[in-house]
N, C-alpha and C positions, 0 to 999 in steps of 0.2 A: 350945728344949731338947728333947732326945730322951729318951723313956722307955726306958732301957736294958733294962728287963725285956722289952720287945717285941722286942729283938734276940736274946734268949736262944734258942739252937738254930738261928738263921738259918744256912743252908748257903751259904757264900760261896766262889765260885771265885776264886782269886787267880792273876792272870797278870802276871808281872813277871820281867824278865830279869836284873836286878841282885840277886844273892844277898842282900846285906845289907838292901836295901830290902824284898825279899820276906820275910825273916825278921822285920823290924820290923812289917810289915803283919800277918803271922801272929800275932805277939805281941799286937798291938792287938786283932785279932779275937778271940783267945782271952780277953783281958781283958774284952771286951765280951760274952762268953758265946756267941759265934758258933762255928760249926763250919767249919773251913777245908777247902775242896775243892781238891786240888792240893797245892802250887802248881805252875803250869806256867811254864816259862821260854822255851818255843818255841811257835810258832804251831801246829804239827802236834799236839803233845801237848795244847795248850789246846783245839783243835777236837775231839779225841777225848774229852776230859773233858766238854766241853759237850754232846756227843752222848750219852754213856753214863752220866755220873755224875748222882746225885741232887743238884740244886742249886736254890737259890732265886733267887740273883742273883750278880753278878760285879763284881770290880774289875779293870779292864783297863789295863795300861800301853799307851800309844798306839803306842810304837815298841819292837819286840823285836829288838834287834841290827840295826837298819836295815830290818826287815820290819814294815810297818804291820799293826795289829791288826784292820783293818776287816772282813776275811772272818769273823772270830769275832763281831764286833758284829752283822753281818748274820744269822749263824746264831742268835745269842741272841735277836735281834729276832723272827725267824721262830718260835722256840720260845715266845715270850712271856715270856722271862726278862729282868727289868730289869738294867741294868748302869750302872756309872759308869766314866768314864775317869780315869786317873791320869797327869798330865803336868806338866812344868815350863813348858809353853807356853800354858796356859789352853785356851780353845776355838779358838785361832788355827790349830792343826794338824788340826782336825776337818773332815770333809766336811760339806757342807750338810745331808745327811740326819741327821747326828749332832749338829748344833747344837741346843741345848736339852737335851741329855742332861746328867745330873749330871757335874761335873768336880771332881776333887780336885786342887788345885794343889800340886805337889811343891815343897818338902817340906810335908807336912801333919801335923797332930797327931791324937791319938786322938779328941778332941772333933769335929774336922772329919769324920773317918771315921764316927763315930757319927751325926752329923747326916745325912750322905749315905745311910748304911745305913737310917736311919729313913725317908727318902724311898723307897728301894728296897723296904723291907719293906712299906710302905703299898701299893706297886704289886703286890706278891706277893699281898696279900689277907690 
């Protein structure tokens, strides 16, 4: 069980190309007391946010309109910013380097998101 108070103020970059899913994730994050960074629906805008915005961690849709999210995952890894993948395919669509990263299996619930954010916030410090 996640201590939701530990999530309060956590700055989470949201990268999701489906508007309704993005809005749902934003609502969940707000309910959990997190601050939403973005959201971004395209890789270029997500990369810009990752470089320039103040963020603690990220939730990344693996596939943005047919474009893989992996360049962003690499950038976040270089910056030391923890992230979780959101996908309907589990870790099957991940590269070997990304295996072991937290995965939110779509569709997911707020409790699932809170659990994964708890893992990510522990990595933030």
